[in-house]
C-alpha positions as CSV (number, residue, x, y, z in Angstrom):
1,M,175.3,-148.6,205.1
2,G,175.7,-144.9,205.8
3,A,176.9,-145.6,209.3
4,L,179.6,-147.8,208.0
5,V,180.8,-145.1,205.6
6,L,180.8,-142.5,208.4
7,T,182.6,-144.9,210.7
8,G,185.2,-145.5,208.0
9,C,185.6,-141.7,207.5
10,S,185.9,-141.0,211.3
11,G,188.7,-143.5,211.6
12,G,190.7,-142.0,208.8
13,G,192.2,-139.3,211.0
14,S,194.3,-141.9,213.0
15,K,198.0,-141.6,212.3
16,D,198.8,-145.2,212.9
17,D,196.1,-146.5,210.5
18,S,198.0,-147.1,207.2
19,S,194.8,-148.1,205.3
20,S,193.0,-144.8,206.1
21,S,193.1,-143.7,202.4
22,T,191.1,-146.6,201.2
23,P,187.9,-145.9,203.3
24,N,188.2,-142.2,202.4
25,A,188.4,-143.1,198.7
26,S,185.3,-145.3,198.8
27,A,183.4,-142.7,200.9
28,T,184.1,-140.1,198.2
29,T,182.9,-142.5,195.5
30,T,179.8,-143.4,197.5
31,S,179.0,-139.7,198.1
32,T,179.5,-138.8,194.4
33,A,177.2,-141.7,193.2
34,T,174.5,-140.6,195.7
35,A,174.7,-137.0,194.6
36,D,174.5,-138.0,190.9
37,S,171.5,-140.3,191.3
38,G,169.5,-137.8,193.2
39,G,168.8,-135.3,190.4
40,S,166.9,-132.1,191.1
41,D,163.3,-131.8,192.0
42,S,162.4,-130.2,188.7
43,S,163.6,-133.0,186.5
44,P,163.6,-136.8,186.6
45,S,166.6,-138.6,188.0
46,A,168.4,-141.0,185.7
47,A,166.6,-144.1,184.7
48,S,167.4,-147.2,186.6
49,D,170.1,-149.5,185.3
50,G,167.4,-152.0,184.4
51,L,165.7,-149.6,182.1
52,Q,169.0,-148.6,180.3
53,G,169.5,-150.1,176.9
54,S,167.7,-150.8,173.6
55,W,164.1,-152.2,173.6
56,L,162.1,-153.5,170.6
57,A,158.4,-154.0,170.1
58,T,156.0,-154.6,167.2
59,T,152.8,-152.5,167.5
60,D,150.1,-152.1,164.9
61,G,152.4,-153.9,162.4
62,K,155.3,-151.5,162.9
63,A,158.7,-152.0,164.5
64,V,159.3,-149.8,167.5
65,A,162.7,-149.2,169.0
66,L,163.1,-147.4,172.3
67,V,166.6,-146.5,173.5
68,V,167.4,-145.3,177.0
69,T,170.8,-143.9,178.0
70,G,171.1,-142.1,181.3
71,K,168.3,-139.5,181.4
72,Q,167.9,-139.5,177.6
73,A,165.3,-141.5,175.7
74,G,164.7,-141.9,172.0
75,L,162.0,-143.8,170.1
76,F,161.8,-144.7,166.4
77,T,159.2,-146.5,164.4
78,T,159.3,-148.0,160.9
79,G,156.5,-145.6,160.0
80,G,159.0,-142.8,160.3
81,T,158.1,-141.4,163.8
82,V,161.1,-140.1,165.6
83,C,160.8,-139.0,169.2
84,S,163.2,-137.8,171.9
85,G,163.0,-136.9,175.5
86,T,163.7,-138.1,179.0
87,A,163.5,-141.3,181.1
88,G,163.9,-141.5,184.8
89,E,162.4,-141.7,188.2
90,E,159.7,-139.3,189.3
91,A,157.8,-139.7,192.6
92,G,159.0,-143.2,193.0
93,M,157.9,-144.3,189.5
94,Q,160.0,-144.8,186.3
95,M,158.6,-142.4,183.7
96,I,159.3,-141.6,180.0
97,H,158.5,-138.3,178.4
98,L,158.8,-137.9,174.6
99,K,158.2,-135.3,172.0
100,C,157.8,-136.6,168.5
101,T,158.9,-134.7,165.4
102,D,155.7,-135.5,163.5
103,G,153.6,-134.0,166.4
104,T,152.0,-137.3,167.4
105,K,151.3,-137.7,171.1
106,T,150.6,-141.4,171.2
107,R,153.8,-142.0,173.2
108,A,154.2,-138.6,174.9
109,T,154.2,-139.8,178.5
110,G,154.7,-143.4,179.6
111,M,154.8,-145.1,183.0
112,V,157.0,-148.2,183.3
113,N,154.9,-151.0,184.7
114,T,157.6,-153.7,184.8
115,V,161.2,-154.0,183.7
116,S,163.3,-157.2,183.7
117,K,166.5,-158.5,182.2
118,S,164.6,-159.3,179.0
119,G,161.3,-157.4,179.0
120,L,159.8,-154.0,179.5
121,S,156.1,-153.0,179.9
122,I,155.0,-149.4,179.6
123,T,151.6,-147.8,179.8
124,W,151.4,-144.7,177.6
125,S,149.0,-141.9,178.6
126,G,147.8,-141.6,175.0
127,S,145.4,-143.8,173.1
128,L,148.1,-146.5,172.7
129,G,147.8,-147.8,176.3
130,K,150.1,-150.7,177.3
131,E,153.1,-151.6,175.1
132,T,155.5,-154.5,175.7
133,Y,159.1,-154.5,174.6
134,T,161.9,-157.1,174.4
135,R,165.5,-156.1,175.2
136,S,167.9,-156.0,172.2
137,E,171.4,-157.3,173.1
138,G,174.5,-156.2,171.1
139,G,172.5,-154.7,168.3
140,K,170.8,-158.0,167.4
141,L,167.1,-158.5,167.2
142,P,165.8,-160.8,170.0
143,S,164.6,-164.3,169.0
144,G,160.8,-164.6,168.6
145,L,160.2,-161.0,167.5
146,P,157.4,-161.1,164.9
147,T,159.2,-159.2,162.1
148,A,157.8,-161.2,159.1
149,S,154.6,-159.2,159.1
150,L,156.3,-155.8,159.1
151,G,155.8,-153.6,156.1
152,S,158.6,-151.5,154.6
């Protein structure tokens, strides 16, 4: 794919090629996207598009909402826990790093095992271990989420 972009750019100098501005525009767009997704070595690059969005789980009788936007992540539970941090790729793995306002470290660092259109599995380094989420679409709870047993 890179060879095609370079070939398109090298042909842009021709005076009789009236479409030369189109390949240059797409080459600029491609270069910008590549630079943005690379990130720096000291911080994770942005989370993959599949990880982006709102995710819901029920763990230990509490609703858990995980929201990922770009490199930012937030987690909220019905027990009052509020966490914020980052989500992104590190060393070829999708990772989530959170700091919770109540000081809990149950979900401080998580590695994404699988992510699909409808589900997400994360293994947290704390005592919690593996947690499975369902994608929330348009602010609505997904069907089949066991919410009846949740306390208030």
